[in-house]
All heavy atoms as TSV, in Angstrom:
chain	resi	resn	atom	element	x	y	z
A	1	MET	N	N	-37.400	9.713	23.563
A	1	MET	CA	C	-38.666	9.796	22.864
A	1	MET	C	C	-39.428	8.507	23.082
A	1	MET	O	O	-38.939	7.447	22.759
A	1	MET	CB	C	-38.390	10.043	21.389
A	1	MET	CG	C	-39.450	9.469	20.493
A	1	MET	SD	S	-40.292	10.571	19.397
A	1	MET	CE	C	-41.015	11.755	20.410
A	2	SER	N	N	-40.544	8.628	23.623
A	2	SER	CA	C	-41.405	7.483	23.886
A	2	SER	C	C	-41.837	6.835	22.583
A	2	SER	O	O	-42.195	7.511	21.626
A	2	SER	CB	C	-42.621	7.972	24.665
A	2	SER	OG	O	-43.597	6.982	24.722
A	3	GLY	N	N	-41.792	5.524	22.562
A	3	GLY	CA	C	-42.279	4.796	21.404
A	3	GLY	C	C	-41.210	4.397	20.403
A	3	GLY	O	O	-41.475	3.573	19.550
A	4	ILE	N	N	-40.023	4.980	20.459
A	4	ILE	CA	C	-38.955	4.597	19.541
A	4	ILE	C	C	-38.052	3.598	20.243
A	4	ILE	O	O	-37.609	3.827	21.359
A	4	ILE	CB	C	-38.149	5.819	19.062
A	4	ILE	CG1	C	-39.035	6.687	18.172
A	4	ILE	CG2	C	-36.895	5.384	18.301
A	4	ILE	CD1	C	-38.368	7.910	17.620
A	5	THR	N	N	-37.830	2.477	19.552
A	5	THR	CA	C	-36.963	1.440	20.114
A	5	THR	C	C	-35.824	1.149	19.149
A	5	THR	O	O	-35.907	1.467	17.966
A	5	THR	CB	C	-37.739	0.135	20.365
A	5	THR	OG1	O	-38.112	-0.431	19.100
A	5	THR	CG2	C	-38.980	0.370	21.218
A	6	LYS	N	N	-34.791	0.515	19.665
A	6	LYS	CA	C	-33.637	0.194	18.822
A	6	LYS	C	C	-33.950	-0.911	17.825
A	6	LYS	O	O	-33.197	-1.131	16.883
A	6	LYS	CB	C	-32.420	-0.139	19.676
A	6	LYS	CG	C	-32.594	-1.281	20.632
A	6	LYS	CD	C	-31.371	-1.397	21.512
A	6	LYS	CE	C	-31.593	-2.354	22.659
A	6	LYS	NZ	N	-30.446	-2.350	23.572
A	7	ASP	N	N	-35.085	-1.584	17.998
A	7	ASP	CA	C	-35.498	-2.643	17.073
A	7	ASP	C	C	-36.294	-2.106	15.884
A	7	ASP	O	O	-36.514	-2.833	14.911
A	7	ASP	CB	C	-36.338	-3.691	17.808
A	7	ASP	CG	C	-35.553	-4.390	18.901
A	7	ASP	OD1	O	-34.336	-4.581	18.715
A	7	ASP	OD2	O	-36.145	-4.727	19.937
A	8	MET	N	N	-36.717	-0.846	15.950
A	8	MET	CA	C	-37.481	-0.251	14.846
A	8	MET	C	C	-36.549	0.012	13.675
A	8	MET	O	O	-35.359	0.279	13.858
A	8	MET	CB	C	-38.115	1.070	15.289
A	8	MET	CG	C	-39.217	0.914	16.308
A	8	MET	SD	S	-39.819	2.509	16.926
A	8	MET	CE	C	-40.746	3.081	15.506
A	9	THR	N	N	-37.098	-0.054	12.467
A	9	THR	CA	C	-36.283	0.285	11.297
A	9	THR	C	C	-36.116	1.801	11.227
A	9	THR	O	O	-36.918	2.559	11.788
A	9	THR	CB	C	-36.929	-0.209	9.986
A	9	THR	OG1	O	-38.138	0.507	9.763
A	9	THR	CG2	C	-37.164	-1.706	10.006
A	10	ILE	N	N	-35.087	2.217	10.505
A	10	ILE	CA	C	-34.862	3.649	10.313
A	10	ILE	C	C	-36.096	4.265	9.643
A	10	ILE	O	O	-36.549	5.333	10.028
A	10	ILE	CB	C	-33.606	3.893	9.444
A	10	ILE	CG1	C	-32.357	3.275	10.093
A	10	ILE	CG2	C	-33.428	5.376	9.147
A	10	ILE	CD1	C	-31.929	3.888	11.389
A	11	GLY	N	N	-36.653	3.561	8.674
A	11	GLY	CA	C	-37.855	4.047	7.993
A	11	GLY	C	C	-39.015	4.265	8.952
A	11	GLY	O	O	-39.693	5.284	8.890
A	12	GLU	N	N	-39.249	3.305	9.835
A	12	GLU	CA	C	-40.341	3.427	10.813
A	12	GLU	C	C	-40.111	4.616	11.738
A	12	GLU	O	O	-41.047	5.352	12.058
A	12	GLU	CB	C	-40.439	2.157	11.664
A	12	GLU	CG	C	-40.931	0.942	10.922
A	12	GLU	CD	C	-40.805	-0.335	11.733
A	12	GLU	OE1	O	-39.900	-0.454	12.604
A	12	GLU	OE2	O	-41.615	-1.238	11.482
A	13	ILE	N	N	-38.868	4.787	12.150
A	13	ILE	CA	C	-38.550	5.888	13.068
A	13	ILE	C	C	-38.796	7.231	12.393
A	13	ILE	O	O	-39.411	8.125	12.979
A	13	ILE	CB	C	-37.093	5.775	13.552
A	13	ILE	CG1	C	-36.948	4.554	14.469
A	13	ILE	CG2	C	-36.647	7.054	14.264
A	13	ILE	CD1	C	-35.520	4.171	14.788
A	14	LEU	N	N	-38.338	7.375	11.162
A	14	LEU	CA	C	-38.493	8.648	10.456
A	14	LEU	C	C	-39.953	8.959	10.151
A	14	LEU	O	O	-40.345	10.126	10.154
A	14	LEU	CB	C	-37.662	8.645	9.181
A	14	LEU	CG	C	-36.146	8.580	9.409
A	14	LEU	CD1	C	-35.416	8.497	8.086
A	14	LEU	CD2	C	-35.657	9.768	10.231
A	15	ILE	N	N	-40.748	7.929	9.915
A	15	ILE	CA	C	-42.183	8.150	9.699
A	15	ILE	C	C	-42.847	8.579	11.007
A	15	ILE	O	O	-43.656	9.497	11.024
A	15	ILE	CB	C	-42.860	6.884	9.127
A	15	ILE	CG1	C	-42.423	6.682	7.683
A	15	ILE	CG2	C	-44.385	6.973	9.227
A	15	ILE	CD1	C	-42.802	5.337	7.094
A	16	SER	N	N	-42.483	7.936	12.107
A	16	SER	CA	C	-43.131	8.247	13.387
A	16	SER	C	C	-42.658	9.573	13.969
A	16	SER	O	O	-43.430	10.250	14.647
A	16	SER	CB	C	-42.916	7.122	14.395
A	16	SER	OG	O	-41.563	7.079	14.823
A	17	ASN	N	N	-41.393	9.950	13.704
A	17	ASN	CA	C	-40.891	11.224	14.224
A	17	ASN	C	C	-39.748	11.728	13.354
A	17	ASN	O	O	-38.587	11.402	13.594
A	17	ASN	CB	C	-40.427	11.083	15.666
A	17	ASN	CG	C	-40.058	12.418	16.280
A	17	ASN	OD1	O	-39.905	13.413	15.597
A	17	ASN	ND2	N	-39.909	12.438	17.591
A	18	PRO	N	N	-40.049	12.560	12.361
A	18	PRO	CA	C	-39.013	13.092	11.478
A	18	PRO	C	C	-37.947	13.916	12.200
A	18	PRO	O	O	-36.865	14.121	11.673
A	18	PRO	CB	C	-39.792	13.962	10.489
A	18	PRO	CG	C	-41.204	13.514	10.587
A	18	PRO	CD	C	-41.396	12.972	11.969
A	19	ASP	N	N	-38.243	14.382	13.412
A	19	ASP	CA	C	-37.272	15.168	14.184
A	19	ASP	C	C	-36.055	14.349	14.589
A	19	ASP	O	O	-35.044	14.907	15.021
A	19	ASP	CB	C	-37.922	15.757	15.442
A	19	ASP	CG	C	-38.963	16.815	15.115
A	19	ASP	OD1	O	-38.878	17.412	14.018
A	19	ASP	OD2	O	-39.848	17.045	15.951
A	20	VAL	N	N	-36.120	13.030	14.438
A	20	VAL	CA	C	-34.993	12.165	14.763
A	20	VAL	C	C	-33.918	12.231	13.669
A	20	VAL	O	O	-32.749	11.974	13.926
A	20	VAL	CB	C	-35.461	10.708	15.006
A	20	VAL	CG1	C	-34.295	9.781	15.263
A	20	VAL	CG2	C	-36.431	10.658	16.183
A	21	ALA	N	N	-34.306	12.620	12.463
A	21	ALA	CA	C	-33.368	12.646	11.323
A	21	ALA	C	C	-32.100	13.450	11.622
A	21	ALA	O	O	-30.990	12.945	11.390
A	21	ALA	CB	C	-34.058	13.150	10.071
A	22	PRO	N	N	-32.198	14.682	12.141
A	22	PRO	CA	C	-30.964	15.427	12.426
A	22	PRO	C	C	-30.072	14.746	13.462
A	22	PRO	O	O	-28.846	14.818	13.373
A	22	PRO	CB	C	-31.456	16.780	12.936
A	22	PRO	CG	C	-32.861	16.896	12.490
A	22	PRO	CD	C	-33.392	15.490	12.373
A	23	VAL	N	N	-30.664	14.060	14.414
A	23	VAL	CA	C	-29.890	13.340	15.433
A	23	VAL	C	C	-29.108	12.212	14.769
A	23	VAL	O	O	-27.915	12.029	15.039
A	23	VAL	CB	C	-30.813	12.783	16.545
A	23	VAL	CG1	C	-30.047	11.887	17.500
A	23	VAL	CG2	C	-31.492	13.912	17.292
A	24	LEU	N	N	-29.760	11.477	13.887
A	24	LEU	CA	C	-29.093	10.380	13.189
A	24	LEU	C	C	-28.002	10.908	12.269
A	24	LEU	O	O	-26.913	10.333	12.195
A	24	LEU	CB	C	-30.111	9.551	12.407
A	24	LEU	CG	C	-31.207	8.878	13.240
A	24	LEU	CD1	C	-32.165	8.109	12.326
A	24	LEU	CD2	C	-30.632	7.966	14.298
A	25	MET	N	N	-28.287	12.004	11.572
A	25	MET	CA	C	-27.285	12.597	10.686
A	25	MET	C	C	-26.066	13.055	11.481
A	25	MET	O	O	-24.934	12.815	11.081
A	25	MET	CB	C	-27.891	13.782	9.929
A	25	MET	CG	C	-28.994	13.415	8.962
A	25	MET	SD	S	-28.387	12.685	7.442
A	25	MET	CE	C	-27.690	14.105	6.651
A	26	GLN	N	N	-26.311	13.692	12.601
A	26	GLN	CA	C	-25.217	14.180	13.438
A	26	GLN	C	C	-24.388	13.022	13.995
A	26	GLN	O	O	-23.185	13.154	14.194
A	26	GLN	CB	C	-25.782	15.029	14.577
A	26	GLN	CG	C	-24.749	15.817	15.332
A	26	GLN	CD	C	-25.386	16.826	16.262
A	26	GLN	OE1	O	-26.437	16.561	16.852
A	26	GLN	NE2	N	-24.778	17.979	16.402
A	27	ALA	N	N	-25.019	11.886	14.201
A	27	ALA	CA	C	-24.314	10.706	14.719
A	27	ALA	C	C	-23.485	10.024	13.630
A	27	ALA	O	O	-22.675	9.154	13.934
A	27	ALA	CB	C	-25.321	9.721	15.306
A	28	GLY	N	N	-23.691	10.402	12.361
A	28	GLY	CA	C	-22.910	9.822	11.276
A	28	GLY	C	C	-23.691	8.951	10.321
A	28	GLY	O	O	-23.130	8.342	9.413
A	29	MET	N	N	-24.996	8.883	10.509
A	29	MET	CA	C	-25.848	8.105	9.608
A	29	MET	C	C	-26.376	9.046	8.531
A	29	MET	O	O	-27.451	9.620	8.652
A	29	MET	CB	C	-27.004	7.479	10.384
A	29	MET	CG	C	-26.578	6.499	11.416
A	29	MET	SD	S	-28.021	5.805	12.258
A	29	MET	CE	C	-27.214	4.909	13.571
A	30	HIS	N	N	-25.589	9.209	7.451
A	30	HIS	CA	C	-25.914	10.202	6.436
A	30	HIS	C	C	-26.780	9.674	5.304
A	30	HIS	O	O	-27.204	10.439	4.449
A	30	HIS	CB	C	-24.620	10.785	5.861
A	30	HIS	CG	C	-23.801	11.465	6.896
A	30	HIS	ND1	N	-24.126	12.691	7.410
A	30	HIS	CD2	C	-22.682	11.061	7.562
A	30	HIS	CE1	C	-23.240	13.033	8.323
A	30	HIS	NE2	N	-22.355	12.061	8.448
A	31	CYS	N	N	-27.061	8.410	5.277
A	31	CYS	CA	C	-27.811	7.832	4.164
A	31	CYS	C	C	-29.196	7.368	4.641
A	31	CYS	O	O	-29.566	6.210	4.481
A	31	CYS	CB	C	-27.028	6.672	3.551
A	31	CYS	SG	S	-27.703	6.148	1.970
A	32	LEU	N	N	-29.938	8.283	5.218
A	32	LEU	CA	C	-31.248	7.925	5.776
A	32	LEU	C	C	-32.251	7.521	4.709
A	32	LEU	O	O	-33.179	6.782	4.984
A	32	LEU	CB	C	-31.801	9.087	6.595
A	32	LEU	CG	C	-30.950	9.526	7.783
A	32	LEU	CD1	C	-31.613	10.698	8.493
A	32	LEU	CD2	C	-30.692	8.379	8.730
A	33	GLY	N	N	-32.057	7.977	3.484
A	33	GLY	CA	C	-32.987	7.647	2.418
A	33	GLY	C	C	-32.578	6.435	1.598
A	33	GLY	O	O	-33.303	6.031	0.695
A	34	CYS	N	N	-31.428	5.870	1.892
A	34	CYS	CA	C	-30.963	4.699	1.141
A	34	CYS	C	C	-31.925	3.530	1.343
A	34	CYS	O	O	-32.465	3.351	2.434
A	34	CYS	CB	C	-29.579	4.266	1.623
A	34	CYS	SG	S	-28.291	5.457	1.300
A	35	PRO	N	N	-32.113	2.722	0.314
A	35	PRO	CA	C	-33.012	1.572	0.454
A	35	PRO	C	C	-32.630	0.653	1.618
A	35	PRO	O	O	-33.505	0.169	2.330
A	35	PRO	CB	C	-32.870	0.846	-0.886
A	35	PRO	CG	C	-32.457	1.910	-1.838
A	35	PRO	CD	C	-31.601	2.869	-1.042
A	36	ALA	N	N	-31.352	0.433	1.828
A	36	ALA	CA	C	-30.933	-0.461	2.914
A	36	ALA	C	C	-31.335	0.094	4.274
A	36	ALA	O	O	-31.744	-0.653	5.163
A	36	ALA	CB	C	-29.424	-0.675	2.874
A	37	SER	N	N	-31.275	1.412	4.432
A	37	SER	CA	C	-31.591	2.001	5.740
A	37	SER	C	C	-33.071	1.850	6.083
A	37	SER	O	O	-33.439	1.858	7.248
A	37	SER	CB	C	-31.194	3.471	5.780
A	37	SER	OG	O	-32.070	4.259	5.005
A	38	GLN	N	N	-33.892	1.727	5.061
A	38	GLN	CA	C	-35.325	1.596	5.306
A	38	GLN	C	C	-35.679	0.248	5.929
A	38	GLN	O	O	-36.704	0.112	6.575
A	38	GLN	CB	C	-36.104	1.810	4.009
A	38	GLN	CG	C	-35.895	3.175	3.397
A	38	GLN	CD	C	-36.233	4.318	4.342
A	38	GLN	OE1	O	-37.343	4.403	4.850
A	38	GLN	NE2	N	-35.268	5.186	4.592
A	39	GLY	N	N	-34.820	-0.738	5.746
A	39	GLY	CA	C	-35.080	-2.059	6.300
A	39	GLY	C	C	-34.183	-2.417	7.459
A	39	GLY	O	O	-34.346	-3.472	8.060
A	40	GLU	N	N	-33.220	-1.547	7.770
A	40	GLU	CA	C	-32.278	-1.793	8.858
A	40	GLU	C	C	-32.843	-1.306	10.176
A	40	GLU	O	O	-33.418	-0.227	10.238
A	40	GLU	CB	C	-30.999	-0.968	8.605
A	40	GLU	CG	C	-29.802	-1.740	8.274
A	40	GLU	CD	C	-28.589	-0.826	8.055
A	40	GLU	OE1	O	-28.704	0.403	7.986
A	40	GLU	OE2	O	-27.521	-1.407	7.936
A	41	SER	N	N	-32.644	-2.071	11.237
A	41	SER	CA	C	-33.055	-1.580	12.548
A	41	SER	C	C	-32.073	-0.497	12.993
A	41	SER	O	O	-30.938	-0.421	12.495
A	41	SER	CB	C	-33.068	-2.706	13.581
A	41	SER	OG	O	-31.745	-3.095	13.925
A	42	LEU	N	N	-32.486	0.319	13.916
A	42	LEU	CA	C	-31.618	1.354	14.449
A	42	LEU	C	C	-30.366	0.727	15.054
A	42	LEU	O	O	-29.256	1.229	14.857
A	42	LEU	CB	C	-32.367	2.182	15.500
A	42	LEU	CG	C	-31.589	3.340	16.118
A	42	LEU	CD1	C	-31.137	4.324	15.038
A	42	LEU	CD2	C	-32.438	4.035	17.161
A	43	GLU	N	N	-30.534	-0.389	15.734
A	43	GLU	CA	C	-29.394	-1.066	16.347
A	43	GLU	C	C	-28.415	-1.577	15.284
A	43	GLU	O	O	-27.196	-1.444	15.436
A	43	GLU	CB	C	-29.876	-2.210	17.225
A	43	GLU	CG	C	-28.785	-2.855	18.037
A	43	GLU	CD	C	-29.319	-3.793	19.098
A	43	GLU	OE1	O	-30.390	-4.412	18.891
A	43	GLU	OE2	O	-28.673	-3.889	20.149
A	44	GLU	N	N	-28.941	-2.139	14.197
A	44	GLU	CA	C	-28.081	-2.621	13.115
A	44	GLU	C	C	-27.331	-1.467	12.453
A	44	GLU	O	O	-26.129	-1.569	12.186
A	44	GLU	CB	C	-28.912	-3.359	12.065
A	44	GLU	CG	C	-29.481	-4.675	12.538
A	44	GLU	CD	C	-30.545	-5.238	11.600
A	44	GLU	OE1	O	-31.182	-4.475	10.845
A	44	GLU	OE2	O	-30.728	-6.464	11.641
A	45	ALA	N	N	-28.031	-0.374	12.208
A	45	ALA	CA	C	-27.402	0.787	11.582
A	45	ALA	C	C	-26.316	1.369	12.480
A	45	ALA	O	O	-25.245	1.747	12.008
A	45	ALA	CB	C	-28.458	1.842	11.261
A	46	ALA	N	N	-26.588	1.421	13.773
A	46	ALA	CA	C	-25.593	1.933	14.718
A	46	ALA	C	C	-24.344	1.053	14.700
A	46	ALA	O	O	-23.218	1.558	14.687
A	46	ALA	CB	C	-26.181	2.011	16.118
A	47	ALA	N	N	-24.540	-0.250	14.662
A	47	ALA	CA	C	-23.402	-1.178	14.651
A	47	ALA	C	C	-22.562	-0.991	13.389
A	47	ALA	O	O	-21.328	-0.952	13.460
A	47	ALA	CB	C	-23.896	-2.618	14.754
A	48	VAL	N	N	-23.214	-0.834	12.251
A	48	VAL	CA	C	-22.506	-0.645	10.981
A	48	VAL	C	C	-21.675	0.634	11.008
A	48	VAL	O	O	-20.577	0.686	10.462
A	48	VAL	CB	C	-23.509	-0.609	9.801
A	48	VAL	CG1	C	-22.862	-0.101	8.530
A	48	VAL	CG2	C	-24.109	-1.984	9.581
A	49	HIS	N	N	-22.196	1.660	11.677
A	49	HIS	CA	C	-21.519	2.955	11.720
A	49	HIS	C	C	-20.615	3.120	12.948
A	49	HIS	O	O	-20.046	4.189	13.153
A	49	HIS	CB	C	-22.551	4.083	11.675
A	49	HIS	CG	C	-23.212	4.214	10.351
A	49	HIS	ND1	N	-24.323	3.491	9.999
A	49	HIS	CD2	C	-22.893	4.954	9.260
A	49	HIS	CE1	C	-24.665	3.799	8.766
A	49	HIS	NE2	N	-23.817	4.669	8.284
A	50	GLY	N	N	-20.507	2.079	13.768
A	50	GLY	CA	C	-19.648	2.154	14.947
A	50	GLY	C	C	-20.162	3.095	16.022
A	50	GLY	O	O	-19.386	3.709	16.752
A	51	ILE	N	N	-21.482	3.194	16.116
A	51	ILE	CA	C	-22.126	4.100	17.075
A	51	ILE	C	C	-22.665	3.287	18.244
A	51	ILE	O	O	-23.308	2.252	18.040
A	51	ILE	CB	C	-23.272	4.875	16.391
A	51	ILE	CG1	C	-22.711	5.705	15.230
A	51	ILE	CG2	C	-24.036	5.729	17.379
A	51	ILE	CD1	C	-23.770	6.237	14.282
A	52	ASP	N	N	-22.435	3.769	19.456
A	52	ASP	CA	C	-22.958	3.102	20.650
A	52	ASP	C	C	-24.480	3.293	20.688
A	52	ASP	O	O	-24.975	4.420	20.798
A	52	ASP	CB	C	-22.313	3.687	21.903
A	52	ASP	CG	C	-22.757	2.980	23.157
A	52	ASP	OD1	O	-23.945	3.148	23.553
A	52	ASP	OD2	O	-21.941	2.266	23.763
A	53	ILE	N	N	-25.217	2.198	20.596
A	53	ILE	CA	C	-26.679	2.278	20.525
A	53	ILE	C	C	-27.292	2.876	21.788
A	53	ILE	O	O	-28.264	3.623	21.717
A	53	ILE	CB	C	-27.313	0.892	20.194
A	53	ILE	CG1	C	-28.826	1.018	19.936
A	53	ILE	CG2	C	-27.042	-0.107	21.298
A	53	ILE	CD1	C	-29.202	1.890	18.770
A	54	ASP	N	N	-26.710	2.583	22.943
A	54	ASP	CA	C	-27.272	3.120	24.181
A	54	ASP	C	C	-27.106	4.633	24.262
A	54	ASP	O	O	-28.015	5.340	24.705
A	54	ASP	CB	C	-26.641	2.426	25.393
A	54	ASP	CG	C	-26.990	0.943	25.443
A	54	ASP	OD1	O	-28.141	0.587	25.100
A	54	ASP	OD2	O	-26.119	0.143	25.804
A	55	GLU	N	N	-25.970	5.132	23.799
A	55	GLU	CA	C	-25.756	6.582	23.781
A	55	GLU	C	C	-26.713	7.247	22.793
A	55	GLU	O	O	-27.282	8.299	23.073
A	55	GLU	CB	C	-24.312	6.911	23.408
A	55	GLU	CG	C	-23.322	6.570	24.491
A	55	GLU	CD	C	-21.877	6.857	24.092
A	55	GLU	OE1	O	-21.640	7.570	23.081
A	55	GLU	OE2	O	-20.981	6.364	24.799
A	56	LEU	N	N	-26.887	6.622	21.633
A	56	LEU	CA	C	-27.802	7.163	20.630
A	56	LEU	C	C	-29.234	7.177	21.145
A	56	LEU	O	O	-29.953	8.166	20.988
A	56	LEU	CB	C	-27.704	6.360	19.335
A	56	LEU	CG	C	-28.549	6.831	18.166
A	56	LEU	CD1	C	-28.218	8.272	17.776
A	56	LEU	CD2	C	-28.359	5.907	16.973
A	57	MET	N	N	-29.648	6.101	21.794
A	57	MET	CA	C	-31.012	6.047	22.353
A	57	MET	C	C	-31.205	7.119	23.421
A	57	MET	O	O	-32.279	7.719	23.509
A	57	MET	CB	C	-31.295	4.654	22.930
A	57	MET	CG	C	-31.482	3.564	21.891
A	57	MET	SD	S	-32.829	3.855	20.711
A	57	MET	CE	C	-34.249	3.835	21.808
A	58	ALA	N	N	-30.182	7.383	24.204
A	58	ALA	CA	C	-30.283	8.425	25.249
A	58	ALA	C	C	-30.540	9.786	24.621
A	58	ALA	O	O	-31.340	10.570	25.138
A	58	ALA	CB	C	-29.015	8.441	26.092
A	59	VAL	N	N	-29.900	10.065	23.495
A	59	VAL	CA	C	-30.110	11.344	22.804
A	59	VAL	C	C	-31.530	11.382	22.219
A	59	VAL	O	O	-32.236	12.385	22.356
A	59	VAL	CB	C	-29.061	11.562	21.708
A	59	VAL	CG1	C	-29.378	12.796	20.878
A	59	VAL	CG2	C	-27.665	11.655	22.310
A	60	ILE	N	N	-31.946	10.315	21.588
A	60	ILE	CA	C	-33.277	10.256	20.975
A	60	ILE	C	C	-34.363	10.413	22.031
A	60	ILE	O	O	-35.359	11.110	21.821
A	60	ILE	CB	C	-33.459	8.944	20.175
A	60	ILE	CG1	C	-32.560	8.977	18.932
A	60	ILE	CG2	C	-34.921	8.735	19.786
A	60	ILE	CD1	C	-32.480	7.667	18.178
A	61	GLU	N	N	-34.171	9.805	23.180
A	61	GLU	CA	C	-35.182	9.878	24.243
A	61	GLU	C	C	-35.366	11.286	24.780
A	61	GLU	O	O	-36.396	11.610	25.360
A	61	GLU	CB	C	-34.822	8.926	25.373
A	61	GLU	CG	C	-35.008	7.468	24.970
A	61	GLU	CD	C	-34.438	6.467	25.975
A	61	GLU	OE1	O	-33.945	6.891	27.041
A	61	GLU	OE2	O	-34.475	5.274	25.674
A	62	LYS	N	N	-34.387	12.168	24.564
A	62	LYS	CA	C	-34.496	13.550	25.045
A	62	LYS	C	C	-35.312	14.443	24.108
A	62	LYS	O	O	-35.628	15.557	24.457
A	62	LYS	CB	C	-33.099	14.145	25.219
A	62	LYS	CG	C	-32.334	13.523	26.360
A	62	LYS	CD	C	-30.955	14.138	26.482
A	62	LYS	CE	C	-30.180	13.422	27.574
A	62	LYS	NZ	N	-28.809	13.966	27.671
A	63	LEU	N	N	-35.625	13.931	22.914
A	63	LEU	CA	C	-36.398	14.739	21.951
A	63	LEU	C	C	-37.811	14.965	22.437
A	63	LEU	O	O	-38.409	14.186	23.086
A	63	LEU	CB	C	-36.420	14.079	20.581
A	63	LEU	CG	C	-35.096	14.024	19.853
A	63	LEU	CD1	C	-35.281	13.317	18.515
A	63	LEU	CD2	C	-34.541	15.406	19.605
C-alpha cells in the first residue's frame, strides 16, 4: 500500500487505511484500539509482538 511506512503510528495507519486493521489483527496485533498502540510505530509494535516488519510490510503493500 502506497503511503504506509513502518515509521507511521498504528493510529495514523488505521486513519489513512482502515483496511489494514484485519492484516494487523491476523498478524497478532489484537489491541489496535489500546492507547499505547496509537502512539507506537508499526515497527515498534511488530517488534513487541515478535513479527518480522519486512514480511508485514510486504502484506500491507499488497492491499
